[in-house]
C-alpha positions in Angstrom: 0.0 0.0 0.0 1.4 3.4 -1.1 1.5 6.1 1.8 -0.1 9.3 0.8 2.6 11.7 2.4 1.6 15.4 3.4 3.0 18.0 1.3 6.0 20.3 2.5 3.4 23.0 3.7 0.9 20.6 5.3 3.5 18.9 7.5 4.2 22.2 9.2 0.3 23.2 9.8 -0.2 24.2 13.4 -2.6 21.3 14.5 -2.2 17.9 13.2 -4.1 14.8 14.2 -2.3 11.2 14.6 -3.2 9.9 11.1 -1.7 13.1 9.6 1.4 12.9 11.6 2.1 9.3 10.5 1.8 10.6 6.7 4.9 13.0 7.3 7.7 11.6 5.3 10.6 13.2 7.1 11.3 11.1 10.2 12.8 14.1 12.3 9.7 16.3 11.6 7.5 13.4 12.2 9.1 12.7 15.8 8.8 16.3 16.9 5.0 16.4 15.8 4.6 12.9 17.6 6.3 14.3 20.8 4.1 17.4 21.0 0.8 15.3 20.1 1.8 13.0 23.0 2.4 15.8 25.4 -0.9 17.5 24.4 -2.6 14.4 25.0 -0.9 13.7 28.5 -1.8 17.2 29.4 -5.5 16.8 28.6 -5.6 13.4 30.6 -3.7 14.9 33.5 -6.9 16.1 35.3 -5.1 15.7 38.9 -2.2 18.1 38.2 -3.7 20.4 35.6 -6.8 22.1 36.4 -9.2 22.9 33.5 -8.6 26.7 34.0 -5.1 26.1 33.2 -5.3 23.6 30.3 -5.7 26.3 27.7 -2.4 28.1 28.9 -0.7 24.7 29.1 -1.8 23.8 25.7 -0.9 27.2 24.0 2.6 27.0 25.6 3.0 23.2 24.0 2.0 24.7 20.7 4.5 27.6 21.1 7.4 25.1 22.0 6.4 22.9 19.0 6.4 25.7 16.6 9.9 26.9 17.8 11.3 23.3 17.7 9.9 23.1 13.9 11.2 26.6 13.2 14.8 25.5 14.5 14.6 22.3 12.3 13.6 24.4 9.2 16.4 26.9 9.8 19.1 24.1 10.0 17.7 21.2 7.7 15.8 22.7 4.9 
């Protein structure tokens, strides 16, 4: 079965689901995206340590960190 990889632009869209992440051809980019998807998921599941009132702030910070890491990757590898 042929994998339909995301385009160069699509792989850097701010929010991707797991299926879209799995279609990123570059393993380094895919690893970054998987890491932050997992961190977002863990934050949403961590009701004991992260109150609902803080969840949005935590999520935005993770998105910011992910975008910074992706930008560093683009600056050095592309």
